[in-house]
PDB file as gemmi writes it, atoms N, CA and C in Angstrom:
CRYST1    1.000    1.000    1.000  90.00  90.00  90.00 P 1                      
ATOM      1  N   MET A   1      12.631  -3.156   8.895  1.00  0.00           N  
ATOM      2  CA  MET A   1      11.359  -3.123   9.674  1.00  0.00           C  
ATOM      3  C   MET A   1      11.217  -4.614   9.850  1.00  0.00           C  
ATOM      4  N   LYS A   2      11.049  -5.023  11.087  1.00  0.00           N  
ATOM      5  CA  LYS A   2      10.600  -6.450  11.413  1.00  0.00           C  
ATOM      6  C   LYS A   2       9.272  -6.510  11.821  1.00  0.00           C  
ATOM      7  N   LEU A   3       8.500  -7.195  10.862  1.00  0.00           N  
ATOM      8  CA  LEU A   3       7.077  -7.237  11.169  1.00  0.00           C  
ATOM      9  C   LEU A   3       6.690  -8.020  12.321  1.00  0.00           C  
ATOM     10  N   SER A   4       7.576  -8.946  12.793  1.00  0.00           N  
ATOM     11  CA  SER A   4       7.318  -9.692  14.010  1.00  0.00           C  
ATOM     12  C   SER A   4       7.316  -8.909  15.291  1.00  0.00           C  
ATOM     13  N   GLN A   5       8.062  -7.672  15.075  1.00  0.00           N  
ATOM     14  CA  GLN A   5       8.220  -6.717  16.274  1.00  0.00           C  
ATOM     15  C   GLN A   5       7.269  -5.508  16.184  1.00  0.00           C  
ATOM     16  N   LEU A   6       6.389  -5.600  15.168  1.00  0.00           N  
ATOM     17  CA  LEU A   6       5.566  -4.443  14.899  1.00  0.00           C  
ATOM     18  C   LEU A   6       4.439  -4.535  15.960  1.00  0.00           C  
ATOM     19  N   ARG A   7       4.137  -3.263  16.575  1.00  0.00           N  
ATOM     20  CA  ARG A   7       2.935  -3.264  17.511  1.00  0.00           C  
ATOM     21  C   ARG A   7       2.304  -1.873  17.286  1.00  0.00           C  
ATOM     22  N   LEU A   8       1.003  -1.803  17.089  1.00  0.00           N  
ATOM     23  CA  LEU A   8       0.368  -0.656  16.979  1.00  0.00           C  
ATOM     24  C   LEU A   8      -0.650  -0.426  18.032  1.00  0.00           C  
ATOM     25  N   CYS A   9      -0.576   0.678  18.975  1.00  0.00           N  
ATOM     26  CA  CYS A   9      -1.259   0.926  20.023  1.00  0.00           C  
ATOM     27  C   CYS A   9      -2.274   2.050  19.559  1.00  0.00           C  
ATOM     28  N   ARG A  10      -3.603   2.017  20.039  1.00  0.00           N  
ATOM     29  CA  ARG A  10      -4.502   3.082  19.719  1.00  0.00           C  
ATOM     30  C   ARG A  10      -4.422   3.778  18.528  1.00  0.00           C  
ATOM     31  N   PRO A  11      -4.470   2.999  17.275  1.00  0.00           N  
ATOM     32  CA  PRO A  11      -4.405   3.477  15.922  1.00  0.00           C  
ATOM     33  C   PRO A  11      -5.330   4.600  15.611  1.00  0.00           C  
ATOM     34  N   SER A  12      -4.985   5.709  15.016  1.00  0.00           N  
ATOM     35  CA  SER A  12      -5.890   6.556  14.461  1.00  0.00           C  
ATOM     36  C   SER A  12      -5.897   6.435  12.970  1.00  0.00           C  
ATOM     37  N   GLN A  13      -6.944   6.994  12.269  1.00  0.00           N  
ATOM     38  CA  GLN A  13      -7.038   6.851  10.695  1.00  0.00           C  
ATOM     39  C   GLN A  13      -5.646   7.364  10.160  1.00  0.00           C  
ATOM     40  N   SER A  14      -5.134   8.355  10.566  1.00  0.00           N  
ATOM     41  CA  SER A  14      -3.750   8.857   9.935  1.00  0.00           C  
ATOM     42  C   SER A  14      -2.654   7.918  10.249  1.00  0.00           C  
ATOM     43  N   ARG A  15      -2.447   7.424  11.450  1.00  0.00           N  
ATOM     44  CA  ARG A  15      -1.456   6.314  11.659  1.00  0.00           C  
ATOM     45  C   ARG A  15      -1.704   5.180  10.893  1.00  0.00           C  
ATOM     46  N   ALA A  16      -2.888   4.720  10.736  1.00  0.00           N  
ATOM     47  CA  ALA A  16      -3.141   3.467   9.929  1.00  0.00           C  
ATOM     48  C   ALA A  16      -2.728   3.733   8.403  1.00  0.00           C  
ATOM     49  N   CYS A  17      -3.045   4.920   7.986  1.00  0.00           N  
ATOM     50  CA  CYS A  17      -2.581   5.278   6.475  1.00  0.00           C  
ATOM     51  C   CYS A  17      -1.256   5.324   6.351  1.00  0.00           C  
ATOM     52  N   TRP A  18      -0.628   5.880   7.337  1.00  0.00           N  
ATOM     53  CA  TRP A  18       0.960   5.945   7.326  1.00  0.00           C  
ATOM     54  C   TRP A  18       1.564   4.653   7.499  1.00  0.00           C  
ATOM     55  N   LEU A  19       1.162   3.722   8.313  1.00  0.00           N  
ATOM     56  CA  LEU A  19       1.497   2.371   8.367  1.00  0.00           C  
ATOM     57  C   LEU A  19       1.307   1.532   7.149  1.00  0.00           C  
ATOM     58  N   VAL A  20       0.157   1.689   6.476  1.00  0.00           N  
ATOM     59  CA  VAL A  20      -0.173   0.998   5.113  1.00  0.00           C  
ATOM     60  C   VAL A  20       0.892   1.512   4.173  1.00  0.00           C  
ATOM     61  N   LEU A  21       1.209   2.894   4.030  1.00  0.00           N  
ATOM     62  CA  LEU A  21       2.096   3.274   3.024  1.00  0.00           C  
ATOM     63  C   LEU A  21       3.539   2.867   3.284  1.00  0.00           C  
ATOM     64  N   THR A  22       3.827   2.875   4.617  1.00  0.00           N  
ATOM     65  CA  THR A  22       5.286   2.343   4.825  1.00  0.00           C  
ATOM     66  C   THR A  22       5.372   1.025   4.620  1.00  0.00           C  
ATOM     67  N   LEU A  23       4.553   0.157   4.823  1.00  0.00           N  
ATOM     68  CA  LEU A  23       4.562  -1.263   4.629  1.00  0.00           C  
ATOM     69  C   LEU A  23       4.538  -1.477   3.155  1.00  0.00           C  
ATOM     70  N   TRP A  24       3.723  -0.728   2.354  1.00  0.00           N  
ATOM     71  CA  TRP A  24       3.715  -0.838   0.947  1.00  0.00           C  
ATOM     72  C   TRP A  24       5.034  -0.637   0.307  1.00  0.00           C  
ATOM     73  N   ARG A  25       5.714   0.356   0.852  1.00  0.00           N  
ATOM     74  CA  ARG A  25       7.082   0.761   0.213  1.00  0.00           C  
ATOM     75  C   ARG A  25       7.948  -0.286   0.703  1.00  0.00           C  
ATOM     76  N   GLU A  26       8.139  -0.521   1.998  1.00  0.00           N  
ATOM     77  CA  GLU A  26       9.119  -1.470   2.497  1.00  0.00           C  
ATOM     78  C   GLU A  26       9.051  -2.892   1.695  1.00  0.00           C  
ATOM     79  N   LEU A  27       7.695  -3.364   1.493  1.00  0.00           N  
ATOM     80  CA  LEU A  27       7.524  -4.563   0.823  1.00  0.00           C  
ATOM     81  C   LEU A  27       7.702  -4.468  -0.679  1.00  0.00           C  
ATOM     82  N   GLN A  28       7.908  -3.264  -1.178  1.00  0.00           N  
ATOM     83  CA  GLN A  28       8.030  -2.898  -2.597  1.00  0.00           C  
ATOM     84  C   GLN A  28       6.892  -3.528  -3.444  1.00  0.00           C  
ATOM     85  N   LEU A  29       5.703  -3.170  -2.868  1.00  0.00           N  
ATOM     86  CA  LEU A  29       4.449  -3.752  -3.460  1.00  0.00           C  
ATOM     87  C   LEU A  29       4.012  -2.932  -4.685  1.00  0.00           C  
ATOM     88  N   GLU A  30       4.584  -1.639  -4.805  1.00  0.00           N  
ATOM     89  CA  GLU A  30       4.340  -0.811  -6.015  1.00  0.00           C  
ATOM     90  C   GLU A  30       4.873  -1.467  -7.227  1.00  0.00           C  
ATOM     91  N   ARG A  31       6.220  -2.039  -7.006  1.00  0.00           N  
ATOM     92  CA  ARG A  31       6.886  -2.738  -8.182  1.00  0.00           C  
ATOM     93  C   ARG A  31       6.132  -4.011  -8.477  1.00  0.00           C  
ATOM     94  N   PHE A  32       5.893  -4.758  -7.403  1.00  0.00           N  
ATOM     95  CA  PHE A  32       5.272  -6.009  -7.518  1.00  0.00           C  
ATOM     96  C   PHE A  32       3.881  -5.933  -8.205  1.00  0.00           C  
ATOM     97  N   TRP A  33       3.130  -5.088  -7.994  1.00  0.00           N  
ATOM     98  CA  TRP A  33       1.715  -4.872  -8.602  1.00  0.00           C  
ATOM     99  C   TRP A  33       1.759  -4.247  -9.951  1.00  0.00           C  
ATOM    100  N   SER A  34       2.623  -3.224 -10.112  1.00  0.00           N  
ATOM    101  CA  SER A  34       2.797  -2.621 -11.448  1.00  0.00           C  
ATOM    102  C   SER A  34       3.383  -3.533 -12.471  1.00  0.00           C  
ATOM    103  N   GLU A  35       3.992  -4.561 -12.061  1.00  0.00           N  
ATOM    104  CA  GLU A  35       4.369  -5.578 -13.050  1.00  0.00           C  
ATOM    105  C   GLU A  35       3.285  -6.486 -13.295  1.00  0.00           C  
ATOM    106  N   ARG A  36       2.217  -6.631 -12.673  1.00  0.00           N  
ATOM    107  CA  ARG A  36       1.064  -7.492 -12.672  1.00  0.00           C  
ATOM    108  C   ARG A  36      -0.214  -6.958 -13.202  1.00  0.00           C  
ATOM    109  N   LEU A  37      -0.205  -5.572 -12.938  1.00  0.00           N  
ATOM    110  CA  LEU A  37      -1.420  -4.785 -13.321  1.00  0.00           C  
ATOM    111  C   LEU A  37      -0.991  -3.756 -14.386  1.00  0.00           C  
ATOM    112  N   PRO A  38      -1.111  -4.147 -15.605  1.00  0.00           N  
ATOM    113  CA  PRO A  38      -0.793  -3.127 -16.672  1.00  0.00           C  
ATOM    114  C   PRO A  38      -1.627  -1.954 -16.718  1.00  0.00           C  
ATOM    115  N   LEU A  39      -1.203  -0.846 -17.296  1.00  0.00           N  
ATOM    116  CA  LEU A  39      -2.043   0.353 -17.575  1.00  0.00           C  
ATOM    117  C   LEU A  39      -3.202  -0.018 -18.363  1.00  0.00           C  
ATOM    118  N   SER A  40      -4.488   0.694 -18.123  1.00  0.00           N  
ATOM    119  CA  SER A  40      -5.398   0.482 -19.039  1.00  0.00           C  
ATOM    120  C   SER A  40      -5.358   1.119 -20.204  1.00  0.00           C  
ATOM    121  N   ARG A  41      -6.154   1.006 -21.260  1.00  0.00           N  
ATOM    122  CA  ARG A  41      -5.928   1.852 -22.473  1.00  0.00           C  
ATOM    123  C   ARG A  41      -6.123   3.343 -22.219  1.00  0.00           C  
ATOM    124  N   GLU A  42      -6.865   3.666 -21.186  1.00  0.00           N  
ATOM    125  CA  GLU A  42      -6.936   5.164 -20.794  1.00  0.00           C  
ATOM    126  C   GLU A  42      -5.859   5.714 -19.896  1.00  0.00           C  
ATOM    127  N   GLY A  43      -4.930   4.755 -19.571  1.00  0.00           N  
ATOM    128  CA  GLY A  43      -3.862   5.138 -18.740  1.00  0.00           C  
ATOM    129  C   GLY A  43      -3.927   4.999 -17.249  1.00  0.00           C  
ATOM    130  N   THR A  44      -4.955   4.318 -16.916  1.00  0.00           N  
ATOM    131  CA  THR A  44      -5.266   4.164 -15.428  1.00  0.00           C  
ATOM    132  C   THR A  44      -4.105   3.428 -14.736  1.00  0.00           C  
ATOM    133  N   ARG A  45      -3.453   3.788 -13.790  1.00  0.00           N  
ATOM    134  CA  ARG A  45      -2.500   3.036 -12.842  1.00  0.00           C  
ATOM    135  C   ARG A  45      -3.264   2.178 -11.907  1.00  0.00           C  
ATOM    136  N   TRP A  46      -3.383   1.044 -12.288  1.00  0.00           N  
ATOM    137  CA  TRP A  46      -4.226   0.043 -11.353  1.00  0.00           C  
ATOM    138  C   TRP A  46      -3.433  -0.246 -10.062  1.00  0.00           C  
ATOM    139  N   ASP A  47      -2.171  -0.273 -10.158  1.00  0.00           N  
ATOM    140  CA  ASP A  47      -1.390  -0.243  -8.905  1.00  0.00           C  
ATOM    141  C   ASP A  47      -1.593   0.697  -7.800  1.00  0.00           C  
ATOM    142  N   GLN A  48      -1.836   1.950  -8.383  1.00  0.00           N  
ATOM    143  CA  GLN A  48      -2.062   3.047  -7.418  1.00  0.00           C  
ATOM    144  C   GLN A  48      -3.581   2.865  -7.007  1.00  0.00           C  
ATOM    145  N   VAL A  49      -4.445   2.559  -7.755  1.00  0.00           N  
ATOM    146  CA  VAL A  49      -5.916   2.344  -7.263  1.00  0.00           C  
ATOM    147  C   VAL A  49      -5.913   1.318  -6.150  1.00  0.00           C  
ATOM    148  N   LEU A  50      -5.125   0.207  -6.428  1.00  0.00           N  
ATOM    149  CA  LEU A  50      -5.052  -0.817  -5.375  1.00  0.00           C  
ATOM    150  C   LEU A  50      -4.476  -0.238  -4.019  1.00  0.00           C  
ATOM    151  N   LEU A  51      -3.472   0.501  -4.044  1.00  0.00           N  
ATOM    152  CA  LEU A  51      -2.987   1.190  -2.937  1.00  0.00           C  
ATOM    153  C   LEU A  51      -4.070   1.982  -2.228  1.00  0.00           C  
ATOM    154  N   VAL A  52      -4.792   2.770  -2.948  1.00  0.00           N  
ATOM    155  CA  VAL A  52      -5.820   3.578  -2.250  1.00  0.00           C  
ATOM    156  C   VAL A  52      -6.965   2.716  -1.676  1.00  0.00           C  
ATOM    157  N   LEU A  53      -7.275   1.629  -2.300  1.00  0.00           N  
ATOM    158  CA  LEU A  53      -8.364   0.656  -1.779  1.00  0.00           C  
ATOM    159  C   LEU A  53      -7.741   0.045  -0.528  1.00  0.00           C  
ATOM    160  N   VAL A  54      -6.543  -0.366  -0.591  1.00  0.00           N  
ATOM    161  CA  VAL A  54      -5.918  -0.985   0.591  1.00  0.00           C  
ATOM    162  C   VAL A  54      -5.849   0.007   1.865  1.00  0.00           C  
ATOM    163  N   ALA A  55      -5.337   1.215   1.531  1.00  0.00           N  
ATOM    164  CA  ALA A  55      -5.163   2.154   2.554  1.00  0.00           C  
ATOM    165  C   ALA A  55      -6.597   2.675   3.160  1.00  0.00           C  
ATOM    166  N   THR A  56      -7.505   2.607   2.380  1.00  0.00           N  
ATOM    167  CA  THR A  56      -8.737   3.142   2.874  1.00  0.00           C  
ATOM    168  C   THR A  56      -9.756   2.197   3.233  1.00  0.00           C  
ATOM    169  N   GLY A  57      -9.376   0.843   3.008  1.00  0.00           N  
ATOM    170  CA  GLY A  57     -10.229  -0.395   3.178  1.00  0.00           C  
ATOM    171  C   GLY A  57     -10.570  -0.507   4.735  1.00  0.00           C  
TER     172      GLY A  57                                                      
END                                                                             
């Protein structure tokens, strides 16, 4: 995927979520953030919380 060639026309909410998830995976942000955001004592996956916040933001 070349971000310089990315174009989004008439985005819907579902397309925007798909785009966020696709970019998240392509950029390997899950691995990046999981290394920097450790589990809480209760087992919360902060990298996944961040993904939800980004996707719905």
